[in-house]
C-alpha positions in Angstrom: 17.0 14.5 -2.3 19.5 11.9 -2.9 20.0 11.0 0.6 17.9 9.3 3.2 15.8 11.6 5.4 14.9 11.6 9.1 12.2 13.3 11.1 14.6 16.3 12.2 15.9 16.8 8.5 12.3 16.6 7.3 11.2 19.5 9.7 14.3 21.5 8.7 14.0 21.2 4.9 10.3 21.4 4.7 9.3 23.8 7.4 7.0 26.0 5.3 4.8 25.6 2.2 7.2 27.1 -0.3 9.9 24.6 0.5 7.4 21.8 0.1 6.2 23.3 -3.3 9.8 23.6 -4.5 10.3 20.0 -3.7 7.0 18.9 -5.3 8.2 20.8 -8.5 11.5 19.0 -8.6 9.8 15.7 -8.2 7.1 16.4 -10.8 9.2 18.3 -13.5 12.8 17.1 -12.9 13.6 18.2 -16.5 11.6 21.6 -16.2 8.0 22.8 -15.8 5.5 21.1 -18.3 1.8 22.1 -18.7 -0.3 19.4 -17.1 -3.1 20.0 -19.7 -1.2 20.0 -23.1 2.3 19.0 -21.9 3.7 22.0 -23.6 7.2 23.5 -22.7 6.5 27.1 -23.4 5.8 28.1 -19.7 6.0 31.5 -18.0 5.7 32.3 -14.2 3.0 34.2 -12.4 5.2 34.8 -9.3 2.7 36.4 -6.9 0.2 33.4 -7.1 2.9 30.7 -7.3 1.5 29.7 -10.6 2.5 29.1 -14.2 1.1 30.0 -17.4 1.0 27.8 -20.6 2.1 30.0 -23.5 1.2 27.5 -26.1 -1.2 29.3 -28.7 -3.9 26.7 -28.4 -3.6 26.1 -24.5 -3.1 29.2 -22.2 -3.7 27.0 -19.1 -2.8 28.5 -15.7 -1.7 26.0 -13.1 0.5 25.4 -10.0 2.6 22.4 -8.8 -0.5 20.9 -7.3 -2.7 21.0 -10.3 -4.3 17.8 -11.2 -2.6 16.0 -8.3 -4.1 14.6 -5.0 -2.9 18.1 -3.4 -5.2 20.2 -5.7 -7.6 22.4 -3.7 -6.4 20.8 -0.2 -7.2 23.2 2.8 -4.3 21.4 4.6 -1.0 23.0 4.5 1.6 21.0 2.5 3.8 20.9 5.6 1.2 18.6 7.3 0.9 16.5 4.2 4.6 15.9 4.2 4.5 15.1 7.9 1.6 12.9 7.6 3.3 10.9 4.7 6.6 10.5 6.5 4.9 9.4 9.7 2.9 6.7 7.9 5.8 5.6 6.0 8.0 5.2 8.9 5.6 3.4 11.3 6.0 -0.3 10.8 2.6 -1.1 12.2 0.7 1.9 10.8 -0.5 5.2 12.0 -4.0 5.6 13.4 -6.0 8.6 12.4 -6.5 9.5 16.0 -2.7 9.6 16.6 -2.3 11.8 13.5 -5.0 14.0 14.7 -3.1 14.6 18.0 0.3 15.0 16.4 -0.7 17.4 13.5 -3.6 19.1 15.6 -6.2 18.7 13.0 -9.8 17.2 13.6 -10.4 13.5 13.3 -12.3 13.6 10.0 -9.4 15.4 8.3 -6.9 13.1 9.8 -9.1 10.0 8.6 -9.6 11.3 5.2 -5.8 12.2 5.0 -4.7 8.7 6.0 -6.8 7.1 3.4 -5.8 9.4 0.6 -2.1 8.5 1.3 -3.1 5.0 1.7 -4.8 5.2 -1.8 -1.5 6.5 -3.4 0.4 3.6 -1.7 -1.9 0.9 -3.5 0.2 -1.3 -5.8 -0.1 -1.0 -9.5 -1.1 -4.5 -11.0 1.8 -6.7 -10.7 3.9 -7.0 -13.8 6.3 -9.6 -12.8 5.1 -12.9 -11.0 7.0 -14.3 -8.1 9.6 -16.9 -8.5 12.1 -18.9 -6.5 10.7 -20.2 -3.4 7.1 -18.9 -2.9 5.1 -19.3 0.5 1.2 -19.1 0.3 -1.0 -18.9 3.3 -4.2 -17.6 4.6 -5.3 -16.0 7.6 -8.5 -14.5 9.2 -8.9 -10.9 10.7 -11.5 -9.1 12.6 -14.4 -10.4 14.6 -14.4 -11.9 18.0 -14.3 -15.6 17.4 -10.9 -17.3 17.5 -10.1 -19.7 14.7 -11.8 -20.1 11.3 -13.6 -17.4 9.3 -16.9 -19.1 9.3 -18.7 -19.8 12.7 -22.2 -21.5 12.6 -22.6 -20.6 8.8 -22.0 -16.8 9.3 -18.8 -15.0 8.4 -17.2 -13.8 11.6 -13.9 -12.9 10.1 -12.3 -11.7 6.8 -9.9 -13.7 4.8 -6.6 -12.4 3.8 -4.4 -14.5 1.4 -0.6 -13.7 1.8 2.0 -14.7 -1.1 5.6 -14.1 -0.4 8.7 -14.8 -2.3 11.7 -15.7 0.0 14.1 -12.7 -0.5 11.3 -10.8 -2.6 8.1 -9.2 -2.5 4.9 -9.7 -0.3 1.4 -9.6 -1.7 -1.7 -9.4 0.4 -5.3 -10.0 -0.7 -8.7 -9.5 0.8 -10.5 -12.6 -0.4 -14.0 -13.8 -0.4 -13.1 -17.1 1.0 -10.3 -19.6 1.0 -11.8 -22.1 -1.2 -9.7 -23.9 -4.0 -11.0 -21.8 -6.9 -10.4 -18.5 -4.9 -6.8 -19.7 -4.0 -6.1 -20.8 -7.6 -7.1 -17.4 -8.9 -4.6 -15.6 -6.7 -1.8 -18.2 -7.3 -2.2 -18.2 -11.0 -2.0 -14.3 -11.2 1.0 -13.8 -8.8 3.2 -17.0 -9.1 5.3 -17.9 -12.1 4.7 -21.2 -13.7 8.4 -21.9 -13.5 8.6 -21.2 -9.7 11.1 -23.5 -8.0 8.9 -24.7 -5.1 5.5 -23.6 -3.6 5.3 -24.0 0.3 1.9 -24.0 2.0 0.7 -25.5 5.2 -1.5 -28.7 5.3 -4.7 -26.9 4.3 -6.4 -29.3 2.0 -7.5 -26.8 -0.7 -4.0 -26.3 -1.8 -3.3 -29.2 -4.0 -6.7 -28.6 -5.9 -5.9 -24.9 -6.1 -2.7 -25.7 -7.8 -4.3 -28.0 -10.2 -6.9 -25.5 -11.2 -4.1 -22.7 -11.5 -2.4 -25.1 -14.1 0.4 -25.6 -11.7 0.4 -29.6 -11.2 3.8 -29.6 -12.5 5.2 -27.4 -9.9 7.0 -28.8 -6.7 4.7 -28.4 -3.9 6.0 -28.7 -0.3 3.7 -28.7 2.8 4.3 -28.1 6.5 2.1 -29.8 9.0 1.2 -27.4 11.6 -1.4 -29.5 13.3 1.2 -32.1 14.2 3.4 -29.3 15.8 5.8 -29.1 12.9 6.8 -25.7 11.9 10.1 -26.1 10.2 11.5 -29.1 8.2 14.7 -27.9 6.6 13.9 -25.3 4.2 10.2 -26.2 4.3 8.2 -23.6 6.3 5.8 -20.8 5.9 7.5 -18.6 8.5 8.3 -15.9 6.0 4.7 -14.9 5.2 3.4 -15.8 8.6 5.9 -13.0 9.9 4.2 -10.7 7.5 0.8 -11.7 8.9 1.9 -11.1 12.4 2.9 -7.6 11.6 -0.5 -6.8 10.0 -2.4 -8.3 12.9 -0.2 -6.2 15.4 -1.2 -3.2 13.3 -4.9 -4.1 13.5 -4.9 -4.8 17.1 -2.5 -2.3 18.3 -2.8 0.7 16.0 -6.0 0.8 13.9 -8.1 -1.3 16.4 -10.9 -1.6 14.2 -11.1 -2.0 10.3 -14.2 -2.4 8.2 -14.3 -5.1 5.5 -14.8 -2.2 2.9 -11.6 -0.6 3.8 -9.4 -3.7 4.6 -8.0 -3.7 1.0 -6.5 -0.2 1.5 -4.9 -1.1 4.9 -3.4 -4.4 3.0 -2.1 -2.1 0.2 -0.4 0.2 2.8 1.1 -2.7 4.8 2.4 -4.1 1.6 3.9 -1.1 0.2 5.7 -0.4 3.5 6.7 -4.0 3.8 8.2 -4.3 0.4 9.9 -0.9 0.8 11.3 -1.5 4.3 14.9 -1.3 3.2 14.4 1.5 0.8 16.2 4.7 2.1 14.2 6.9 -0.3 10.8 5.6 0.9 9.5 9.0 1.7 10.4 10.4 -1.8 9.0 7.5 -3.5 5.7 7.8 -1.6 5.4 11.4 -2.6 6.0 10.5 -6.2 3.0 8.1 -5.9 0.9 10.9 -4.3 1.8 13.2 -7.3 0.7 10.5 -9.7 -2.3 9.4 -7.9 -5.8 10.2 -8.8 -8.0 12.1 -6.2 -10.0 10.0 -3.8 -13.1 11.8 -2.8 -14.6 11.8 0.7 -18.1 10.7 -0.6 -16.3 7.6 -2.4 -14.7 6.6 0.8 -18.0 7.0 3.0 -20.6 5.5 0.7 -22.2 2.2 1.5 -20.2 -0.9 0.5 
């Protein structure tokens, strides 16, 4: 698939499981079928079972296109996997399990598990390239009923999310234990290049100490003073990362309604993947590639106590 896809063309092209299987084959083995066990190229077809046999003398493994992928042993038709993936990719504020349950006519547990498995595949690999140019760093608090800070009378009422965004580049969200200087320093050091042009933050007093701990005392640091009602001063602002926070909070309030602290990182990964690929016309294809490459996420792992 070399062109962008919309919902109508998705239904037309992938209306049955065989069409879905053919496309997964194309994505997984663009240069021809390979054995997922020994990576051998001597393969024969078992047409009646939609399977293949590895004809290597030392292997003999029988497999299908879903073998050793997240789709293996699924009881859900591939057509519904494709629809769910597309809907989650194209919903800017996310897609709730309840909504997916109604649209695909599946039970809630299946919909919830399906959402989390797709979310798991969207999780970013450890970033290779650090952010450069003009980078904005900010923190926000999500969850709970108290407005304002994340700690109220000594108890955590909200979860801390740290956002780092390169202007004209990528966004990264992190679920943090707190917003202390040491914690901020860790995320800044791991994600921001030492030769960044300028780091922009608000007036939160921990940032200068965080930059020092991250070994970035030499980096130009600009601060915008929100408490004084100043939100933009020329090129100095944190509006870019705050717009991403706004989208995240609309997803939490308007779509998911309630997110546990345990699963918050998975939702942040989903929002980050979709946000960074918002202009990617092949987002559906690229997400399927991640599903094929992803390790399986078991239901018991999702539901065990944090």
